[in-house]
Structures are given as C-alpha cells and as structure tokens.
N, C-alpha and C positions, 0 to 999 in steps of 0.2 A: 684441215689445219686447226680448226677450233677444237676438235676432239682431242688432238694431241696436247694443245694448250691446257685444256681442262683436266687431262690426265696428270699433268704436272701440278696444276693449281688445285690440288686436292682439298684445300680448305675453302675454296670458292670465294676468295677475297679479291680476285681480279688481278693478282700478281703472283709470279713464281718467285719463291725465295730459296735460299740455300736449304732451309728445312724441307721445303717441298721437293727439292731434287733428291735429298736423301730418302724421303718417304716413298717417292716414286721408284727409286732404285731398289729399295727394300721389297716393295710389292712385286717387282719383276725379278727378284732374286739376283740383283746385280750390285748389291751393296759392296761387294769386294772389288768392284770395278771403279769405284769413285771414292775420292777422299776430299777433305775440306778444301784443299788448294784447288782441285779441279772444279768443284761446285762453285767456289767463289769466282774462279775465272769465267765460268759460264755466265754468271750473273753480270760481272763487270763488262764482259764483251758485248752483251746484249742490252744492258741498261743505259739507254740513251739519255735518260732524264737524270741519272745520278742519284736515284732514290734508294738503291739497294734491293730493288725488285724489278722483275720484267713483266710489263703489262702486255696485252695482246698485240698492240701495235709494235712494240719493241720486238716481240717474239716473231711476228711476221717478217720484219726486216732482217733480223739476225738469224733466222732459222737455218739457212743454208750453211752458215759458218760455224754455228755453236751447237745447235740442238740435234744435229744428225750425225751418225757415226761416220 
C-alpha cells in the first residue's frame, strides 16, 4: 500500500494532490481517463482533514472506495 501511495505522491511531500493525480495518470498513459472533476472528487472523498490533500492515513482508510478501479 505504501508503494501505491508513493506512486501518487510523486513529489514526496507526504500528500496526494490533484496535481499528483494528473501526473500519475500521465505516467500511466491514462490522462484521457481522468478530468479535473474526477480528480477533485478523489481528493474530497479521501481528505478526512479537509486540507485539500490526502496523506497516507487518509489513503489507507479511503483506498477501497476511491483509489481502486
């Protein structure tokens, strides 16, 4: 699970942001599968602290509902 989190958190700041989601999608050639609305929804659904980013604890809790296909 840590490896998946780090793949999204490609700037190593400890949080996944909308920008990180787009960068990860681009690396996987999935940029056509995601739009800003979807990326924001992923963050909003998993961001339990309301800070606009998803830390590892948020990711672990929200992974089954938000981060998996």
